[in-house]
N, C-alpha and C positions, 0 to 999 in steps of 0.2 A: 312633740311628735307631729301634731296637726300642722304646725308651721313648716316643718321639714317636708311633709307630704305635699303641702300646697306649693312650696318652692320647687320641688321635684316635678310636679305636674306642669308648672309654668315653664320650666326649662325644657321639658319634653315637648310641650306645645310649640314653643319658639323654634326648637330644632326641627320639628316636623314641618312647620310652615316654611322654614328656610329650605328644607329638602324638596318640598313641592315646587318652590319658586325656582330652584336650580336644577330640577330633574332633567330638563332638556339638555343641560350641559354634559351629562354623563350617561344618560339612558338613551342610547342611540337605537331607534327602531329599525335600522337597517339590519337585514339578516347577517348572522355572524360570518358566513363565508364571504359575503360582499365586503364586510368591514375589514376582513383580513386582506382582501385584494386592495382595498383603498389604502390601508396602512402600508402595504408593500409599494404601491405606486407612489405614495407620498414620502417614502423613506429617502433620506438624503443619499446621494451617490457616494460610493466608497464606504458605506456603513453596513454592508452585508456581513453576516457572521462567517466565520471560517468554515463551518459545516452547517448546512441548512436544515439539519434534523438528525435523527438517528438512522443511519443508512447501513444496509447490509449488502454483501456480495457473496454469492455462492458459485464456485467454478468447478467444472470437471474438465480435466486436461489429460492429454496423452502425447507422448513424444519419445525422442531418442537422445542419448548423449553418446558421443564417440569416446571410446576408452583406449584408443591407440592399438597396442598389440593384441588386445582382447576383442577388438571390434566394437560394434554398437551395443548399447544397453538401453532397453526400454524403460520408461518411467510413466506410471499412471498415478494421478493424484486427485484428491478432493481438497479444495482450498476454500476457506471461509474468512470473511472480513467483516468488521463492524467499525464504524466511525461515528463520532459524536462531538458536539461542541463541548468545551470545558465550562462548567457552570460559573457564572459571574465574570467570565473572561471571553466574551463573544468573538473576539478576534483570534482565539486559539482553539485548536481542535486536537483530537487524539484518534488514532486508528490502530486496531490490533488485527494482525493476519495470522492464521494458523493453517497448516496443511499436513496431510498424511497420505501415504500411498505405498506402491510396490515398485521397487527398482530391480530390473533384470529378472523379474519373476521369482526372485529368491530373497531379496533384501528389503527391509523396511526403509522407506524414505519419509522424511518428516522435515518440517520447517516452521519457523515462526518469525514474525516481525512486529516491531512497535514504532509508530510515528507519533511524535509530539511536535506540533507546528503552529506557527502564526500564518494566517492567510488572508489576503484581500482578493476575492474572486475576480476583481477587475484589474489586478496588478500581478500577483504571484504568490509564492509560498516560500517560507524558510523555516526549517526545523531541525531537530535531532532525530536520528534513526538508528535502530539496532536490529540485527536479525541473527538467526541461527539456522544452519542447514545440516542435515544428518542423512547419511547413507550407511546403514548398519555395517560395521561399528564406527566408521569414521565420521567426524563432525568438525565444524568450524563456525566461528561467529564473525560478524562485522559490526562496527559502530562508526558513526560519523555524522556528517551533515547532509541534508538534502535541501534543494531549492528548486523553484520553478519560476519562470517568467512567462506571462500570457500576453501575446502580441497579436490581437485580432484572431485570425485563424491559426496562427503559429503558437506553439508552446515549446519552451526549452526546459528540460527537466534534467537535474544533475544530482548525483549522490557521490560523495567523496569520503573515504574513511579508511580505517585499518581493519585487516582481517587478523584473526588470532585464534589460538586453540591448540589442542593436544596433537593435531595431525597436520598443521600447516605452519609455514614460516610466517612470522608477523611482518606484514608488508602492506603497502598502499594498494587499495582497490578502488574501482570507480564504476559508475554507470552514467552515461551521457546520452540524451536523446533529443533530437529535433523532430517535432511532430507537426503535421499539417492536417487540418480538418477539411477534407474535400467537400463534405456537407456537414450539417450539424450532427449527423449520425454515422459518419465514416471518417476514421482517423488512420493515417499512415505515418510511419516514423522510420528514421535511420539513426543508428547510434553506435557507441563504442563501449566496450567493457574491458576492464583490467582485472584478471583473475589470477589464481595461483599458477595457471598454465600459460599466461601471457596476454597479449593484446588480442581483442576479439571485435569483429564488426557485427552489427545486428540490424535486421529489418523486421518490422512488425506492423500489424494492422488490427483494428477492431471495428466491427460493424453492428449497429443496433437498428434492426428494422423498425419502421413506424407502423402504428395502427395494428399492434398485435393483440388488442383487446386485453384479456386477463393476463396475457404474457408480456405486456409492455414492460420493458426493462431487460428483455432477453437479448443477448448479443453473442456474436461469434468472434473469436480472436485467434491469432497465431503469431509465432515468432520463429525466425530462422537466423542462426549466427554461426560464424566460423572465424578461425584465426590461427595464431601461432600454435606450435606443438601438434599440428594436424588435428586440432580440435574443431568439432562442429556439433551443433545441437539444433533440434527443431521440435516444436510442440504446438498444439492447437487445441481448442476446446470451446465449450459454451459457458456462458456466465449469465446469471440472473441477478439483477440489482433491484432492490426494493427498500422501503422504509418510510419514514415520515417526512423526508425531504421534498422540496417543491420542484426539483429538476425534472425536465421533460425530455431532454435530448442527451446524446452522448457527451457533447462538449460541455453542457451544463453539469452533468454528473461528475465529469473529471475536474471541473473547476469549483463547483459548489457542493458536491457530495463528498467524494473520498479521493485521497491521493493514490498514485499507482501502487499496485501490489507487486513486490519484487520476488515473489515465489513463482516458479522454481529457479529463477535466475541465480539466487544465492547458493544454489547447490553445485554450480559449475566448478567450484574450487575443490570439491571432494569426489570428482568423477574418475580420478586416476590416482591410485595409491599403491605404495609398496613398502615392504618391511626394511628397516634400516639394519645395517651390519652392527652399528654401535648405537646404543640408546642414549639420547640426550638427557641430561639430568633434569630433575624436577625444578621448576622455578615458582615464584609466587603467583604467576598468572597461568602456568601450564603444568600438567602432570608429565611424568617422564615420556619422551617422544620415542617410541619404538617403531612407529609407522609414520610415513610421510606422504601427503597428497600434494603433488606439484607437477611440473613438466617432466617428461620422460628423462631428459638429460639430468635434471636435479635429482631425481630418484636414483638413477643409475650411478650418480657420483658418490652416493653414500650407502649403496647397497650392491648386491650381486647383480650385474646387468641381466635384464630380461625377466625380472621377477615381478614386474608390474602386474597387479592382480585385480584391480578394479577400475 
C-alpha cells in the first residue's frame, strides 16, 4: 500500500508540474467577451453556423383578404417563431412558426410552419418546409422545398411544393421573392405566389430602426398582393426579434438568424370557400370533401352558383 501511495503521489506531482508548464497554452487571461470576438475574427470563411444562436421573433399583424362576392375580411394575428442550430450539425438549423388570430371578427384563424434547412450565411439556404393554415372550419397544408441565394445586397427566396387537405384540390403552390437591402436595415421585395385562387403578385418591405436601445430588434413590415380571381390582400405590423444570436442588423438577422416566416401567406388558399353539391369520397390523405376552397369559377363548377361563403 505504501508503494502504491508513493507511486500515486509521484504521478500526481509530475502531472501538476506538466500542468504548470503548459498553463499558458490553455489558460488565456484575455476576458471571455474578447476571446469570443477573437475566435469569431479568426474563424475560417464559410464556416459560420446555419443559425447563430437561439433566436425568437414575435409579430403582431393586421390586414384584409378579399373574398370576392362577400367583400373584404379582416385578419388580426399574433405570430411567434423560434429558430436554433441542430446540435452536432452546425450547418443545419430548424425553425418553428405558430400563429393565431381572428378572421372577419367571427372566425378563428391559425397557422403553423416548420423549416429544416442547411445554410451557409455567405451563400444561401436549402431545406424542407411544411405548413398548415386554418380559417374555421376550413384548412389546408403545404409541403415542399425552400431555397435562398444571397448575392451581396440581393436575396432570392423560393418555396415550391404541393398543397393538400380536406378543403382544397391537391396542386402545386409556390412563393418566389427577389429582395434588395437598400440599407442594412431596410429590405424591399417583389414576388410571385401560386395559390388555390391562381397567380398572385406581391410587394413587401421590412424596416428595422437603429439605436432603439432596449428595443433593438424592433421592426415594421408590410405586404400587398393581388392577382387572378379578383384576389387581393394586404397586411402590416410590428415585429420584435431577440435571442442569443450575434446579428446586429436586418440583413444579418435574415441570413444568420432565422428564415422568412410564411404566415399569414399560407392562409391565402382558404380565404374563399363554398359547399359542394356532391361530396368527394374519402381518400388515404383526405377526409370526405363536402366543402371546397378555390377560385370562384372552380367552386361554382361543383356547387350552386353564388354560394361562396368565405
